[in-house]
N, C-alpha and C positions, 0 to 999 in steps of 0.2 A: 138727814143724810139719805134715808130711804127714798124720799121724793127726788133728791138730786140724782140718785142712781137710776131711777125709772126714767127721768127726763133724758139722762145721758144715753141710756140704751135706746130710747125712742129716736133720738137724733142720729145715732149710729145706724139704726135700721133705715131711717129715711135717706141717709147719705148713700148707703149701698143700693137702696131701691132706685134712687135717682140715677146712679151711675150705670146700672144695667142688671142683667139677670145671669144666672148660672147657665153654662152650656148644657142644653137639654140632652137627656139620655137617648142614645141611638144604639140599636142592637149591633153587636160585633161578633165575629167568630174568633175562637182561640188561635193564637199563633201556632205554627207547626211545632209538634212535639211539646205542646204545653196544654194546661187546663186553664180556663178563664174563671176567675172568682170575683163576683160582685159583692160588695158590702154596702148596704144602703140603710138609711134611717127614715122611717115613716114619720108622719106628723105626730107630735106629742099627744099623749092621752092625758085627761084630767084638766084641771083649772089652771091655766098658765098665768093667771093674775096673782096667784099665791106663791109660785115658785119660779125661779129663773130658768130659762131654757139652757140645757146642758149640751156640751159637745163631748165627743169621745175620741180617745186616742186608740189607734189600731196597732197591734203587734203580730208579726208572723214569725213563728218559732221563737217567740220572746224578743224579736228584734223590732224596734219601733219604726213605724211608717211616719215620715215627716208631716204629711197632711192630716189634719184632724177632720172629723165629720160631725155634722149635726142634722137635726130634723130637716127632711126635704132634700138631702144630698146623697150622692153615691160615690164609691171608689171602685176602680176595676184593676185587677191584678192578673197577669199571665204568669202562672207558676209551674214549676216542674211537676210532672205527674208522679207524686210520691206521697208518703204519709207525713202530715204536718199539723201544727196547731195555729189557729187564728184567734186572737182575743180582742175584746173591746173593753176599755176601761173608762168609767165615768168619774170625772173629777179626780183622777189619779188615785182613787181609793177602791171603788167597787169594780171588780174585774170578772168577766165571764169568758170562758174559753170553749172553743169548738175544735174537735179533732176531725180531720178530713183525710180520706184516702183518695187522692186525686187520680183521675184517669185522663189520658191524653185525649184531646178533642172534646171534653165535656165542659159544660157550663154549670156553675154552682152559684146559688143566691143565698146570702146570709143577711138576715134582717135584724135591725135594732129597733126596739119599741120602748120609748121612755114614758114612764107613768109619773106625771108631775105631782099627783096627789100624795103618793106614799114614798116618792124618791127612788123607787126601784125601777129596773129596766130588764128587758129580756133580749137575748141574743141567740138566734136559732136559724137552722137551715130551713128554707122554705121551698116547697115544690115549684118548679119552673112555671107552671101554668098560673099559679097564684102570684108569684113574685113579679112576673113580667108586667102584669096590670098595675102593680104598685110602683115598681121602679121607673116606669115610663113617665110618672108624674114628678120625678125628682130631677135635680141638676147636678152636674159633676162638681164635687167639692174643690175649692181652690181656684175655680175658673170664674170668668166674668165676661159677659157680652154686652157691648155698648147698645143701649136702647136706640132704635131708629129715630125716636122722637127727639133725642138729644143731639143728633148729628146735624151739623149745618151743611147742607148739600150745595148751596149756591148763594152768592152775594149779588145783590141787585144794585146797579148804579142808579142813584136818584135822578141823574140827568140822562136818562135813556133817550136815544133818538126815536123820532116817530117812525113807525113802520112805513116802508115804501113799497108800493105795488110795482112789481117787475113785469115788464111786457117784452115780448119777443121783438127783436129788431133785426133788420137785415144785416148780414155780416159786414156789408160795405160801410155801415154807419157806426159799428161798434168801436172802431179805433178812434174815430172822431169824437164820440161821446166820452170815452175814457179820458182823452186828452183834455177836453173842456172841463170835465169834472175835477181832474187833478189840479188844473190851474185855478179854478174858482173856489175850491174848498180849502180853507186854511188848515195847516197842520195842527193837530191837537196833541198836547202832552199830558202824560199821566203822572200824577204825584202820589207816591205811596203814602198810605195813612201812617201817622205817627203812632208807634206802639205805646200802649197804655200800661203803665206799671201795675203789677198785681198788688192788691191791698195786702197788708200784713195779716197773718193769721190771727184770729181771736183766740182767747184761752179755750173756748169751747171747741174750736177746730183742732187745736193742738191736742186736747184731751181725746177727741174722737180718733185722731191719727194714732195716738198711743194705744187706744183700746183696740184698733184694728190690728196693730202688731201683736197684741196679746192674743186676740182671737185666732191669728194665723200661727200661734205657737212660737213666734220669733222672740218674744220676751215673756217672762214669767209673770204671775199675778202680783208678786211682791215688787217686781221691777215696774210694773204698770202703776201700782199704788205710789211708789216713790216718784215716778215721773209726774203723775197727776198732782202730787203735793208740791213739787217744784214749780209746776205751771201755775197753780193757784197762788203761789207766793209772789209771783212776778208783779 
């Protein structure tokens, strides 16, 4: 079972790596009459071969944020300049809270560091000078950018015409040449390619799609396990 889980996680990682990358961090200014708060997670500490990578749920004044965050990602919030609490929760059990007194026009950085060896994590306010060098290495959680290597930019016709060298001709001869060319060259028709039906998804593909929904918080861990069991029984 453990081997199956490792293989499944590897396939999911490869799938998302092939599709693209997260939107890279770009510095922003707070909105008018607001404070800008960044929450970001640095790369995990410890031996990740022994423990699964965790993601974290974020709450502001005990109200949950829909998007979860994991190592190498960030979230940005424009918030009212007031006193509030922001918390990060690991596996819906271990929660750490920070109280902030936000001021208009200011930028705040909150860092999550997960230690895979002992299962603990830290959640702390980091000075802007240190945080900026760390957060610029992350990507925005919940986003995806198509890799240029995977985008088809042009189709090539296998029956391309040979290139023709164009020479300037007197205007008096242009009309005659066009008329002769139109009469001598047969009209070519283009036949659209027949669409190819997409192959049915394999059990592994279906499991990866279900796991993606769980990672995004759309379904719970129990729902994912139930889906996986149904898929394997097909």
